[in-house]
N, CA and C atoms of all chains as a GROMACS GRO file, in nm:
protein
  603
    1MET      N    1  -1.999  -1.599  -1.684
    1MET     CA    2  -1.934  -1.470  -1.706
    1MET      C    3  -1.789  -1.488  -1.750
    2LYS      N    4  -1.722  -1.578  -1.682
    2LYS     CA    5  -1.580  -1.596  -1.713
    2LYS      C    6  -1.561  -1.646  -1.855
    3ARG      N    7  -1.649  -1.737  -1.894
    3ARG     CA    8  -1.637  -1.793  -2.029
    3ARG      C    9  -1.652  -1.687  -2.135
    4LYS      N   10  -1.750  -1.598  -2.111
    4LYS     CA   11  -1.773  -1.491  -2.209
    4LYS      C   12  -1.648  -1.407  -2.228
    5LYS      N   13  -1.589  -1.373  -2.115
    5LYS     CA   14  -1.471  -1.287  -2.121
    5LYS      C   15  -1.361  -1.353  -2.202
    6LYS      N   16  -1.344  -1.480  -2.179
    6LYS     CA   17  -1.236  -1.551  -2.249
    6LYS      C   18  -1.258  -1.549  -2.400
    7SER      N   19  -1.384  -1.574  -2.440
    7SER     CA   20  -1.411  -1.579  -2.583
    7SER      C   21  -1.387  -1.444  -2.646
    8ASN      N   22  -1.419  -1.336  -2.569
    8ASN     CA   23  -1.396  -1.202  -2.620
    8ASN      C   24  -1.248  -1.178  -2.646
    9SER      N   25  -1.168  -1.218  -2.550
    9SER     CA   26  -1.026  -1.190  -2.564
    9SER      C   27  -0.967  -1.267  -2.681
   10LYS      N   28  -1.025  -1.383  -2.708
   10LYS     CA   29  -0.973  -1.461  -2.819
   10LYS      C   30  -1.000  -1.393  -2.953
   11ARG      N   31  -1.117  -1.332  -2.961
   11ARG     CA   32  -1.150  -1.264  -3.086
   11ARG      C   33  -1.055  -1.148  -3.113
   12LYS      N   34  -1.020  -1.081  -3.004
   12LYS     CA   35  -0.936  -0.962  -3.020
   12LYS      C   36  -0.794  -0.997  -3.064
   13THR      N   37  -0.749  -1.116  -3.029
   13THR     CA   38  -0.609  -1.148  -3.055
   13THR      C   39  -0.581  -1.151  -3.205
   14THR      N   40  -0.470  -1.093  -3.240
   14THR     CA   41  -0.427  -1.096  -3.379
   14THR      C   42  -0.317  -1.201  -3.393
   15SER      N   43  -0.265  -1.211  -3.512
   15SER     CA   44  -0.162  -1.312  -3.536
   15SER      C   45  -0.033  -1.278  -3.461
   16TYR      N   46  -0.020  -1.150  -3.426
   16TYR     CA   47   0.102  -1.112  -3.356
   16TYR      C   48   0.083  -1.107  -3.205
   17SER      N   49  -0.038  -1.145  -3.158
   17SER     CA   50  -0.066  -1.127  -3.017
   17SER      C   51   0.015  -1.221  -2.930
   18LYS      N   52   0.047  -1.340  -2.982
   18LYS     CA   53   0.128  -1.431  -2.903
   18LYS      C   54   0.272  -1.426  -2.952
   19LEU      N   55   0.360  -1.452  -2.860
   19LEU     CA   56   0.502  -1.449  -2.897
   19LEU      C   57   0.530  -1.564  -2.993
   20ASN      N   58   0.573  -1.528  -3.106
   20ASN     CA   59   0.598  -1.627  -3.210
   20ASN      C   60   0.748  -1.646  -3.227
   21LEU      N   61   0.786  -1.770  -3.246
   21LEU     CA   62   0.930  -1.796  -3.266
   21LEU      C   63   0.980  -1.729  -3.393
   22PHE      N   64   0.894  -1.728  -3.496
   22PHE     CA   65   0.934  -1.672  -3.624
   22PHE      C   66   0.879  -1.533  -3.645
   23GLN      N   67   0.866  -1.462  -3.532
   23GLN     CA   68   0.810  -1.327  -3.540
   23GLN      C   69   0.908  -1.233  -3.607
   24LYS      N   70   0.853  -1.141  -3.687
   24LYS     CA   71   0.941  -1.044  -3.752
   24LYS      C   72   0.994  -0.948  -3.645
   25PRO      N   73   1.118  -0.912  -3.651
   25PRO     CA   74   1.172  -0.818  -3.553
   25PRO      C   75   1.111  -0.680  -3.574
   26GLY      N   76   1.090  -0.610  -3.466
   26GLY     CA   77   1.037  -0.475  -3.477
   26GLY      C   78   0.888  -0.468  -3.464
   27ILE      N   79   0.820  -0.580  -3.467
   27ILE     CA   80   0.675  -0.577  -3.450
   27ILE      C   81   0.644  -0.608  -3.304
   28LYS      N   82   0.578  -0.513  -3.239
   28LYS     CA   83   0.542  -0.534  -3.099
   28LYS      C   84   0.409  -0.605  -3.091
   29PHE      N   85   0.397  -0.701  -3.001
   29PHE     CA   86   0.264  -0.757  -2.978
   29PHE      C   87   0.200  -0.678  -2.867
   30PHE      N   88   0.080  -0.630  -2.894
   30PHE     CA   89   0.017  -0.532  -2.808
   30PHE      C   90  -0.071  -0.598  -2.702
   31ARG      N   91  -0.052  -0.555  -2.579
   31ARG     CA   92  -0.141  -0.596  -2.472
   31ARG      C   93  -0.178  -0.470  -2.395
   32PRO      N   94  -0.308  -0.445  -2.372
   32PRO     CA   95  -0.343  -0.323  -2.299
   32PRO      C   96  -0.295  -0.328  -2.154
   33CYS      N   97  -0.273  -0.208  -2.100
   33CYS     CA   98  -0.224  -0.200  -1.963
   33CYS      C   99  -0.328  -0.254  -1.865
   34PRO      N  100  -0.291  -0.350  -1.780
   34PRO     CA  101  -0.388  -0.409  -1.688
   34PRO      C  102  -0.429  -0.315  -1.574
   35LEU      N  103  -0.357  -0.206  -1.556
   35LEU     CA  104  -0.387  -0.118  -1.442
   35LEU      C  105  -0.457   0.010  -1.482
   36SER      N  106  -0.480   0.032  -1.614
   36SER     CA  107  -0.558   0.149  -1.653
   36SER      C  108  -0.685   0.104  -1.722
   37GLY      N  109  -0.774   0.197  -1.740
   37GLY     CA  110  -0.904   0.163  -1.796
   37GLY      C  111  -1.007   0.144  -1.688
   38LYS      N  112  -1.125   0.102  -1.731
   38LYS     CA  113  -1.235   0.089  -1.635
   38LYS      C  114  -1.213  -0.033  -1.544
   39ASN      N  115  -1.260  -0.021  -1.422
   39ASN     CA  116  -1.255  -0.129  -1.323
   39ASN      C  117  -1.113  -0.178  -1.294
   40ALA      N  118  -1.017  -0.092  -1.320
   40ALA     CA  119  -0.879  -0.131  -1.289
   40ALA      C  120  -0.857  -0.123  -1.138
   41PRO      N  121  -0.775  -0.211  -1.084
   41PRO     CA  122  -0.748  -0.205  -0.940
   41PRO      C  123  -0.671  -0.078  -0.903
   42VAL      N  124  -0.694  -0.032  -0.779
   42VAL     CA  125  -0.630   0.089  -0.732
   42VAL      C  126  -0.487   0.058  -0.691
   43ILE      N  127  -0.394   0.141  -0.739
   43ILE     CA  128  -0.255   0.124  -0.697
   43ILE      C  129  -0.234   0.201  -0.568
   44ASP      N  130  -0.204   0.127  -0.463
   44ASP     CA  131  -0.189   0.189  -0.332
   44ASP      C  132  -0.096   0.102  -0.249
   45TYR      N  133  -0.019   0.163  -0.162
   45TYR     CA  134   0.074   0.081  -0.083
   45TYR      C  135   0.003  -0.010   0.016
   46LYS      N  136  -0.126   0.018   0.042
   46LYS     CA  137  -0.201  -0.069   0.133
   46LYS      C  138  -0.263  -0.187   0.060
   47ASN      N  139  -0.276  -0.174  -0.072
   47ASN     CA  140  -0.342  -0.279  -0.151
   47ASN      C  141  -0.241  -0.388  -0.187
   48VAL      N  142  -0.207  -0.468  -0.086
   48VAL     CA  143  -0.096  -0.564  -0.100
   48VAL      C  144  -0.128  -0.672  -0.203
   49LYS      N  145  -0.258  -0.707  -0.212
   49LYS     CA  146  -0.301  -0.813  -0.304
   49LYS      C  147  -0.259  -0.782  -0.447
   50VAL      N  148  -0.279  -0.657  -0.488
   50VAL     CA  149  -0.245  -0.617  -0.625
   50VAL      C  150  -0.094  -0.609  -0.643
   51LEU      N  151  -0.028  -0.552  -0.544
   51LEU     CA  152   0.116  -0.530  -0.556
   51LEU      C  153   0.191  -0.661  -0.569
   52LYS      N  154   0.140  -0.765  -0.504
   52LYS     CA  155   0.211  -0.894  -0.506
   52LYS      C  156   0.219  -0.952  -0.646
   53LYS      N  157   0.124  -0.913  -0.733
   53LYS     CA  158   0.127  -0.963  -0.871
   53LYS      C  159   0.244  -0.906  -0.949
   54TYR      N  160   0.294  -0.792  -0.907
   54TYR     CA  161   0.396  -0.723  -0.986
   54TYR      C  162   0.535  -0.730  -0.924
   55ILE      N  163   0.557  -0.825  -0.836
   55ILE     CA  164   0.692  -0.850  -0.788
   55ILE      C  165   0.727  -0.995  -0.813
   56SER      N  166   0.856  -1.020  -0.828
   56SER     CA  167   0.899  -1.157  -0.854
   56SER      C  168   0.899  -1.236  -0.724
   57GLU      N  169   0.936  -1.363  -0.734
   57GLU     CA  170   0.937  -1.447  -0.615
   57GLU      C  171   1.035  -1.398  -0.510
   58SER      N  172   1.144  -1.343  -0.559
   58SER     CA  173   1.245  -1.295  -0.465
   58SER      C  174   1.217  -1.153  -0.420
   59GLY      N  175   1.102  -1.096  -0.462
   59GLY     CA  176   1.064  -0.965  -0.412
   59GLY      C  177   1.108  -0.848  -0.495
   60ARG      N  178   1.160  -0.873  -0.614
   60ARG     CA  179   1.203  -0.760  -0.698
   60ARG      C  180   1.085  -0.714  -0.784
   61ILE      N  181   1.090  -0.586  -0.821
   61ILE     CA  182   0.984  -0.530  -0.905
   61ILE      C  183   1.001  -0.581  -1.047
   62LEU      N  184   0.891  -0.631  -1.107
   62LEU     CA  185   0.899  -0.682  -1.244
   62LEU      C  186   0.904  -0.565  -1.343
   63PRO      N  187   0.981  -0.577  -1.450
   63PRO     CA  188   0.989  -0.468  -1.548
   63PRO      C  189   0.858  -0.456  -1.626
   64ALA      N  190   0.832  -0.334  -1.673
   64ALA     CA  191   0.705  -0.307  -1.742
   64ALA      C  192   0.697  -0.380  -1.874
   65ARG      N  193   0.810  -0.414  -1.934
   65ARG     CA  194   0.803  -0.481  -2.064
   65ARG      C  195   0.752  -0.624  -2.050
   66ILE      N  196   0.758  -0.679  -1.930
   66ILE     CA  197   0.702  -0.812  -1.907
   66ILE      C  198   0.555  -0.804  -1.867
   67THR      N  199   0.523  -0.708  -1.779
   67THR     CA  200   0.386  -0.699  -1.730
   67THR      C  201   0.297  -0.611  -1.817
   68SER      N  202   0.356  -0.539  -1.910
   68SER     CA  203   0.286  -0.447  -2.002
   68SER      C  204   0.203  -0.342  -1.928
   69VAL      N  205   0.256  -0.295  -1.817
   69VAL     CA  206   0.195  -0.183  -1.746
   69VAL      C  207   0.243  -0.055  -1.813
   70SER      N  208   0.154   0.044  -1.824
   70SER     CA  209   0.192   0.167  -1.891
   70SER      C  210   0.296   0.242  -1.808
   71GLU      N  211   0.364   0.334  -1.875
   71GLU     CA  212   0.477   0.402  -1.811
   71GLU      C  213   0.431   0.482  -1.688
   72LYS      N  214   0.316   0.548  -1.705
   72LYS     CA  215   0.264   0.632  -1.598
   72LYS      C  216   0.230   0.547  -1.475
   73LYS      N  217   0.167   0.434  -1.502
   73LYS     CA  218   0.125   0.350  -1.390
   73LYS      C  219   0.244   0.277  -1.327
   74GLN      N  220   0.344   0.247  -1.408
   74GLN     CA  221   0.462   0.178  -1.355
   74GLN      C  222   0.534   0.264  -1.251
   75LYS      N  223   0.534   0.396  -1.277
   75LYS     CA  224   0.597   0.488  -1.181
   75LYS      C  225   0.524   0.485  -1.049
   76LYS      N  226   0.389   0.489  -1.058
   76LYS     CA  227   0.308   0.485  -0.937
   76LYS      C  228   0.328   0.352  -0.864
   77LEU      N  229   0.333   0.246  -0.944
   77LEU     CA  230   0.343   0.110  -0.889
   77LEU      C  231   0.474   0.093  -0.812
   78SER      N  232   0.583   0.139  -0.871
   78SER     CA  233   0.711   0.118  -0.805
   78SER      C  234   0.718   0.198  -0.675
   79LYS      N  235   0.656   0.316  -0.677
   79LYS     CA  236   0.653   0.397  -0.555
   79LYS      C  237   0.571   0.325  -0.446
   80ALA      N  238   0.458   0.268  -0.488
   80ALA     CA  239   0.372   0.199  -0.392
   80ALA      C  240   0.441   0.076  -0.334
   81ILE      N  241   0.512   0.003  -0.420
   81ILE     CA  242   0.582  -0.116  -0.372
   81ILE      C  243   0.690  -0.079  -0.271
   82LYS      N  244   0.759   0.031  -0.300
   82LYS     CA  245   0.866   0.072  -0.209
   82LYS      C  246   0.810   0.116  -0.075
   83ASN      N  247   0.694   0.184  -0.078
   83ASN     CA  248   0.631   0.224   0.048
   83ASN      C  249   0.586   0.102   0.128
   84ALA      N  250   0.533   0.002   0.056
   84ALA     CA  251   0.486  -0.118   0.124
   84ALA      C  252   0.603  -0.196   0.185
   85ARG      N  253   0.717  -0.192   0.116
   85ARG     CA  254   0.835  -0.258   0.171
   85ARG      C  255   0.880  -0.193   0.301
   86LEU      N  256   0.870  -0.061   0.303
   86LEU     CA  257   0.913   0.012   0.422
   86LEU      C  258   0.831  -0.027   0.543
   87LEU      N  259   0.702  -0.055   0.521
   87LEU     CA  260   0.614  -0.094   0.631
   87LEU      C  261   0.613  -0.245   0.653
   88ALA      N  262   0.703  -0.316   0.586
   88ALA     CA  263   0.714  -0.462   0.603
   88ALA      C  264   0.586  -0.535   0.567
   89LEU      N  265   0.515  -0.483   0.464
   89LEU     CA  266   0.394  -0.551   0.418
   89LEU      C  267   0.427  -0.650   0.306
   90LEU      N  268   0.536  -0.627   0.235
   90LEU     CA  269   0.575  -0.716   0.125
   90LEU      C  270   0.703  -0.790   0.160
   91MET      N  271  -0.500   2.339   0.375
   91MET     CA  272  -0.495   2.209   0.444
   91MET      C  273  -0.460   2.098   0.346
   92ASN      N  274  -0.370   2.014   0.388
   92ASN     CA  275  -0.334   1.899   0.306
   92ASN      C  276  -0.387   1.772   0.371
   93CYS      N  277  -0.398   1.670   0.288
   93CYS     CA  278  -0.444   1.541   0.338
   93CYS      C  279  -0.323   1.449   0.355
   94TYR      N  280  -0.316   1.384   0.468
   94TYR     CA  281  -0.206   1.292   0.495
   94TYR      C  282  -0.259   1.158   0.544
   95GLU      N  283  -0.181   1.054   0.513
   95GLU     CA  284  -0.206   0.924   0.572
   95GLU      C  285  -0.082   0.885   0.650
   96HIS      N  286  -0.105   0.838   0.770
   96HIS     CA  287   0.008   0.805   0.855
   96HIS      C  288  -0.006   0.663   0.909
   97THR      N  289   0.097   0.586   0.895
   97THR     CA  290   0.095   0.449   0.948
   97THR      C  291   0.211   0.432   1.044
   98LEU      N  292   0.184   0.367   1.156
   98LEU     CA  293   0.295   0.340   1.247
   98LEU      C  294   0.290   0.197   1.297
   99ILE      N  295   0.409   0.142   1.320
   99ILE     CA  296   0.420   0.006   1.372
   99ILE      C  297   0.479   0.013   1.511
  100ALA      N  298   0.405  -0.045   1.606
  100ALA     CA  299   0.454  -0.050   1.743
  100ALA      C  300   0.497  -0.192   1.776
  101LYS      N  301   0.571  -0.206   1.885
  101LYS     CA  302   0.614  -0.339   1.927
  101LYS      C  303   0.494  -0.425   1.964
  102GLN      N  304   0.511  -0.556   1.954
  102GLN     CA  305   0.395  -0.644   1.972
  102GLN      C  306   0.358  -0.664   2.119
  103ASP      N  307   0.457  -0.659   2.209
  103ASP     CA  308   0.428  -0.693   2.348
  103ASP      C  309   0.375  -0.572   2.426
  104LEU      N  310   0.262  -0.517   2.378
  104LEU     CA  311   0.199  -0.406   2.448
  104LEU      C  312   0.062  -0.449   2.498
  105SER      N  313   0.025  -0.398   2.617
  105SER     CA  314  -0.108  -0.430   2.668
  105SER      C  315  -0.210  -0.341   2.598
  106GLU      N  316  -0.338  -0.372   2.619
  106GLU     CA  317  -0.442  -0.296   2.549
  106GLU      C  318  -0.447  -0.151   2.596
  107SER      N  319  -0.423  -0.134   2.727
  107SER     CA  320  -0.427   0.003   2.780
  107SER      C  321  -0.314   0.086   2.720
  108GLN      N  322  -0.200   0.019   2.700
  108GLN     CA  323  -0.087   0.090   2.638
  108GLN      C  324  -0.118   0.129   2.494
  109ASN      N  325  -0.189   0.038   2.425
  109ASN     CA  326  -0.227   0.068   2.288
  109ASN      C  327  -0.319   0.189   2.280
  110LYS      N  328  -0.415   0.194   2.375
  110LYS     CA  329  -0.507   0.307   2.375
  110LYS      C  330  -0.435   0.437   2.402
  111LYS      N  331  -0.339   0.428   2.495
  111LYS     CA  332  -0.260   0.548   2.525
  111LYS      C  333  -0.185   0.595   2.402
  112LEU      N  334  -0.130   0.497   2.330
  112LEU     CA  335  -0.053   0.528   2.209
  112LEU      C  336  -0.139   0.603   2.108
  113ILE      N  337  -0.262   0.552   2.088
  113ILE     CA  338  -0.351   0.616   1.992
  113ILE      C  339  -0.385   0.758   2.038
  114ASP      N  340  -0.422   0.768   2.166
  114ASP     CA  341  -0.461   0.900   2.218
  114ASP      C  342  -0.348   1.001   2.209
  115LYS      N  343  -0.227   0.951   2.237
  115LYS     CA  344  -0.111   1.039   2.240
  115LYS      C  345  -0.090   1.105   2.104
  116TYR      N  346  -0.092   1.022   1.999
  116TYR     CA  347  -0.061   1.079   1.868
  116TYR      C  348  -0.179   1.154   1.808
  117GLU      N  349  -0.301   1.114   1.845
  117GLU     CA  350  -0.415   1.192   1.798
  117GLU      C  351  -0.414   1.330   1.862
  118ASP      N  352  -0.373   1.335   1.988
  118ASP     CA  353  -0.364   1.463   2.058
  118ASP      C  354  -0.265   1.556   1.990
  119ILE      N  355  -0.149   1.496   1.955
  119ILE     CA  356  -0.044   1.577   1.892
  119ILE      C  357  -0.095   1.638   1.762
  120ILE      N  358  -0.168   1.557   1.685
  120ILE     CA  359  -0.220   1.608   1.557
  120ILE      C  360  -0.323   1.718   1.582
  121ASN      N  361  -0.414   1.693   1.677
  121ASN     CA  362  -0.522   1.789   1.699
  121ASN      C  363  -0.472   1.922   1.755
  122LYS      N  364  -0.364   1.914   1.832
  122LYS     CA  365  -0.313   2.038   1.893
  122LYS      C  366  -0.237   2.123   1.793
  123ASN      N  367  -0.178   2.059   1.691
  123ASN     CA  368  -0.092   2.133   1.598
  123ASN      C  369  -0.161   2.157   1.464
  124LEU      N  370  -0.273   2.230   1.470
  124LEU     CA  371  -0.343   2.276   1.348
  124LEU      C  372  -0.393   2.161   1.260
  125GLY      N  373  -0.406   2.043   1.318
  125GLY     CA  374  -0.451   1.928   1.239
  125GLY      C  375  -0.588   1.881   1.283
  126LYS      N  376  -0.639   1.783   1.208
  126LYS     CA  377  -0.772   1.729   1.241
  126LYS      C  378  -0.772   1.582   1.200
  127VAL      N  379  -0.796   1.495   1.299
  127VAL     CA  380  -0.800   1.351   1.270
  127VAL      C  381  -0.935   1.316   1.209
  128LEU      N  382  -0.932   1.249   1.094
  128LEU     CA  383  -1.056   1.209   1.028
  128LEU      C  384  -1.094   1.066   1.063
  129LYS      N  385  -0.994   0.978   1.062
  129LYS     CA  386  -1.026   0.837   1.084
  129LYS      C  387  -0.902   0.765   1.135
  130THR      N  388  -0.921   0.673   1.228
  130THR     CA  389  -0.810   0.587   1.269
  130THR      C  390  -0.850   0.442   1.247
  131GLU      N  391  -0.757   0.368   1.190
  131GLU     CA  392  -0.782   0.226   1.165
  131GLU      C  393  -0.681   0.145   1.244
  132LYS      N  394  -0.733   0.043   1.315
  132LYS     CA  395  -0.642  -0.052   1.380
  132LYS      C  396  -0.629  -0.172   1.287
  133TRP      N  397  -0.510  -0.192   1.235
  133TRP     CA  398  -0.489  -0.311   1.153
  133TRP      C  399  -0.455  -0.430   1.241
  134GLY      N  400  -0.422  -0.403   1.364
  134GLY     CA  401  -0.396  -0.511   1.459
  134GLY      C  402  -0.258  -0.571   1.446
  135LEU      N  403  -0.243  -0.686   1.510
  135LEU     CA  404  -0.113  -0.754   1.510
  135LEU      C  405  -0.094  -0.826   1.377
  136ARG      N  406   0.015  -0.793   1.309
  136ARG     CA  407   0.044  -0.855   1.179
  136ARG      C  408   0.186  -0.908   1.177
  137ASN      N  409   0.206  -1.011   1.098
  137ASN     CA  410   0.342  -1.060   1.078
  137ASN      C  411   0.419  -0.961   0.991
  138LEU      N  412   0.540  -0.930   1.030
  138LEU     CA  413   0.625  -0.846   0.947
  138LEU      C  414   0.686  -0.931   0.836
  139ALA      N  415   0.709  -0.869   0.721
  139ALA     CA  416   0.768  -0.942   0.609
  139ALA      C  417   0.914  -0.975   0.637
  140TYR      N  418   0.977  -0.894   0.719
  140TYR     CA  419   1.115  -0.920   0.758
  140TYR      C  420   1.134  -0.868   0.900
  141LYS      N  421   1.241  -0.909   0.963
  141LYS     CA  422   1.265  -0.869   1.101
  141LYS      C  423   1.299  -0.720   1.109
  142ILE      N  424   1.239  -0.651   1.206
  142ILE     CA  425   1.278  -0.514   1.235
  142ILE      C  426   1.319  -0.508   1.381
  143LYS      N  427   1.441  -0.474   1.407
  143LYS     CA  428   1.494  -0.468   1.545
  143LYS      C  429   1.461  -0.596   1.621
  144ASN      N  430   1.480  -0.710   1.556
  144ASN     CA  431   1.456  -0.842   1.615
  144ASN      C  432   1.311  -0.868   1.652
  145ASN      N  433   1.217  -0.801   1.583
  145ASN     CA  434   1.076  -0.827   1.606
  145ASN      C  435   1.017  -0.896   1.483
  146ARG      N  436   0.936  -0.999   1.508
  146ARG     CA  437   0.873  -1.068   1.397
  146ARG      C  438   0.730  -1.019   1.373
  147LYS      N  439   0.669  -0.964   1.477
  147LYS     CA  440   0.532  -0.914   1.464
  147LYS      C  441   0.527  -0.768   1.506
  148GLY      N  442   0.424  -0.701   1.458
  148GLY     CA  443   0.409  -0.561   1.495
  148GLY      C  444   0.263  -0.522   1.502
  149PHE      N  445   0.236  -0.421   1.582
  149PHE     CA  446   0.100  -0.369   1.595
  149PHE      C  447   0.086  -0.249   1.503
  150TYR      N  448  -0.004  -0.262   1.403
  150TYR     CA  449  -0.018  -0.158   1.302
  150TYR      C  450  -0.130  -0.061   1.338
  151LEU      N  451  -0.104   0.065   1.313
  151LEU     CA  452  -0.202   0.169   1.337
  151LEU      C  453  -0.201   0.264   1.218
  152HIS      N  454  -0.319   0.302   1.170
  152HIS     CA  455  -0.328   0.385   1.051
  152HIS      C  456  -0.415   0.507   1.082
  153ILE      N  457  -0.362   0.626   1.060
  153ILE     CA  458  -0.435   0.749   1.091
  153ILE      C  459  -0.450   0.831   0.963
  154LYS      N  460  -0.572   0.874   0.934
  154LYS     CA  461  -0.593   0.964   0.822
  154LYS      C  462  -0.627   1.100   0.879
  155PHE      N  463  -0.553   1.202   0.839
  155PHE     CA  464  -0.579   1.334   0.897
  155PHE      C  465  -0.552   1.446   0.798
  156GLU      N  466  -0.605   1.563   0.834
  156GLU     CA  467  -0.577   1.684   0.759
  156GLU      C  468  -0.483   1.769   0.842
  157GLY      N  469  -0.398   1.843   0.774
  157GLY     CA  470  -0.307   1.927   0.850
  157GLY      C  471  -0.216   2.007   0.761
  158VAL      N  472  -0.119   2.072   0.825
  158VAL     CA  473  -0.020   2.150   0.751
  158VAL      C  474   0.118   2.088   0.777
  159GLY      N  475   0.219   2.149   0.719
  159GLY     CA  476   0.353   2.095   0.732
  159GLY      C  477   0.399   2.083   0.876
  160LYS      N  478   0.357   2.179   0.958
  160LYS     CA  479   0.401   2.180   1.097
  160LYS      C  480   0.345   2.059   1.172
  161THR      N  481   0.225   2.018   1.136
  161THR     CA  482   0.162   1.903   1.202
  161THR      C  483   0.247   1.778   1.186
  162VAL      N  484   0.292   1.757   1.061
  162VAL     CA  485   0.372   1.639   1.032
  162VAL      C  486   0.506   1.647   1.103
  163GLU      N  487   0.563   1.767   1.105
  163GLU     CA  488   0.692   1.787   1.171
  163GLU      C  489   0.685   1.748   1.318
  164GLU      N  490   0.582   1.798   1.385
  164GLU     CA  491   0.567   1.771   1.529
  164GLU      C  492   0.543   1.623   1.555
  165LEU      N  493   0.459   1.564   1.467
  165LEU     CA  494   0.423   1.424   1.483
  165LEU      C  495   0.546   1.335   1.468
  166GLU      N  496   0.623   1.359   1.364
  166GLU     CA  497   0.739   1.274   1.339
  166GLU      C  498   0.850   1.302   1.440
  167GLY      N  499   0.855   1.426   1.487
  167GLY     CA  500   0.953   1.458   1.590
  167GLY      C  501   0.929   1.379   1.717
  168ALA      N  502   0.801   1.369   1.754
  168ALA     CA  503   0.766   1.293   1.875
  168ALA      C  504   0.790   1.144   1.855
  169GLU      N  505   0.769   1.097   1.731
  169GLU     CA  506   0.782   0.953   1.705
  169GLU      C  507   0.928   0.910   1.700
  170ASN      N  508   1.014   1.002   1.659
  170ASN     CA  509   1.155   0.968   1.653
  170ASN      C  510   1.212   0.931   1.790
  171ILE      N  511   1.156   0.995   1.895
  171ILE     CA  512   1.207   0.970   2.030
  171ILE      C  513   1.147   0.843   2.089
  172ASP      N  514   1.024   0.811   2.046
  172ASP     CA  515   0.949   0.702   2.108
  172ASP      C  516   1.017   0.566   2.086
  173GLU      N  517   1.040   0.496   2.197
  173GLU     CA  518   1.109   0.367   2.186
  173GLU      C  519   1.014   0.252   2.157
  174ILE      N  520   0.884   0.274   2.179
  174ILE     CA  521   0.786   0.167   2.155
  174ILE      C  522   0.770   0.140   2.006
  175LEU      N  523   0.792   0.244   1.924
  175LEU     CA  524   0.764   0.232   1.782
  175LEU      C  525   0.880   0.167   1.707
  176LEU      N  526   0.843   0.087   1.607
  176LEU     CA  527   0.944   0.030   1.519
  176LEU      C  528   0.964   0.116   1.396
  177ARG      N  529   0.854   0.161   1.339
  177ARG     CA  530   0.863   0.236   1.214
  177ARG      C  531   0.739   0.323   1.194
  178PHE      N  532   0.751   0.424   1.111
  178PHE     CA  533   0.633   0.502   1.073
  178PHE      C  534   0.651   0.555   0.932
  179LEU      N  535   0.538   0.589   0.871
  179LEU     CA  536   0.542   0.639   0.734
  179LEU      C  537   0.429   0.741   0.714
  180THR      N  538   0.463   0.856   0.660
  180THR     CA  539   0.362   0.955   0.626
  180THR      C  540   0.354   0.969   0.475
  181VAL      N  541   0.234   0.964   0.423
  181VAL     CA  542   0.214   0.979   0.279
  181VAL      C  543   0.113   1.089   0.254
  182LYS      N  544   0.148   1.179   0.161
  182LYS     CA  545   0.055   1.286   0.125
  182LYS      C  546  -0.036   1.235   0.015
  183VAL      N  547  -0.165   1.256   0.030
  183VAL     CA  548  -0.259   1.211  -0.073
  183VAL      C  549  -0.343   1.330  -0.118
  184LYS      N  550  -0.394   1.317  -0.240
  184LYS     CA  551  -0.476   1.427  -0.293
  184LYS      C  552  -0.614   1.425  -0.232
  185LYS      N  553  -0.668   1.302  -0.219
  185LYS     CA  554  -0.804   1.291  -0.169
  185LYS      C  555  -0.812   1.172  -0.075
  186HIS      N  556  -0.887   1.189   0.034
  186HIS     CA  557  -0.897   1.078   0.128
  186HIS      C  558  -0.999   0.975   0.083
  187ASP      N  559  -0.961   0.850   0.098
  187ASP     CA  560  -1.052   0.740   0.067
  187ASP      C  561  -1.091   0.675   0.199
  188LEU      N  562  -1.205   0.719   0.254
  188LEU     CA  563  -1.239   0.679   0.390
  188LEU      C  564  -1.317   0.548   0.397
  189ASP      N  565  -1.359   0.497   0.281
  189ASP     CA  566  -1.450   0.382   0.283
  189ASP      C  567  -1.376   0.249   0.288
  190THR      N  568  -1.273   0.235   0.203
  190THR     CA  569  -1.211   0.104   0.194
  190THR      C  570  -1.104   0.085   0.300
  191ASN      N  571  -1.110  -0.032   0.363
  191ASN     CA  572  -1.005  -0.071   0.457
  191ASN      C  573  -0.948  -0.205   0.410
  192TYR      N  574  -0.826  -0.202   0.359
  192TYR     CA  575  -0.771  -0.320   0.295
  192TYR      C  576  -0.739  -0.432   0.394
  193PHE      N  577  -0.731  -0.398   0.522
  193PHE     CA  578  -0.687  -0.498   0.617
  193PHE      C  579  -0.797  -0.544   0.711
  194GLU      N  580  -0.920  -0.504   0.683
  194GLU     CA  581  -1.028  -0.537   0.774
  194GLU      C  582  -1.070  -0.684   0.761
  195LYS      N  583  -1.073  -0.736   0.638
  195LYS     CA  584  -1.126  -0.870   0.615
  195LYS      C  585  -1.042  -0.977   0.684
  196LYS      N  586  -0.912  -0.958   0.680
  196LYS     CA  587  -0.824  -1.061   0.736
  196LYS      C  588  -0.852  -1.084   0.884
  197ASP      N  589  -0.885  -0.974   0.954
  197ASP     CA  590  -0.912  -0.988   1.097
  197ASP      C  591  -1.039  -1.068   1.123
  198ASP      N  592  -1.135  -1.055   1.029
  198ASP     CA  593  -1.259  -1.128   1.047
  198ASP      C  594  -1.240  -1.279   1.030
  199TYR      N  595  -1.150  -1.315   0.941
  199TYR     CA  596  -1.132  -1.458   0.915
  199TYR      C  597  -1.061  -1.531   1.030
  200LYS      N  598  -0.976  -1.458   1.099
  200LYS     CA  599  -0.892  -1.525   1.200
  200LYS      C  600  -0.971  -1.593   1.311
  201PRO      N  601  -1.064  -1.523   1.379
  201PRO     CA  602  -1.140  -1.594   1.482
  201PRO      C  603  -1.246  -1.683   1.418
   0.00000   0.00000   0.00000
């Protein structure tokens, strides 16, 4: 199963999908939001496993431009992380 | 009626009878003040991510209930006075998710 998924993602990638040193300015490389769509993990302050992926080693929230989370989900995510911090889960 | 999720952290050095009293006390408060307890989850003793009032561990309790604004007011009012508690959090949710318990598996692995 895992192999199939990988091959699929490779087909989808375009020439701009990877960060290129000689990339033209102004062209965004597109990555779909990992938290929306089908089978996406639930954003919740109790779901510590998911939240840990979106904080840095020192515990700060990663910006959406790095994780490519959509704007709507990023708002939910930051709220969930802050709630989890309050309960000393993160 | 609104749906609420409530989590509270108590000090670690409590006996089991004290824990039961704690649960009964706050469930009573909810039930008396126009609320209805749907589910209570014991997350058990967990390590805190950081020290709270010089405690490294805490006893977690999670209550899912329905109620009105007054229910939450009374509940938090009683908790503010309680010295056993370290912290609490109330979150309003649109719909209750009664099936998944994110902290159940960890307890099974420990013993």
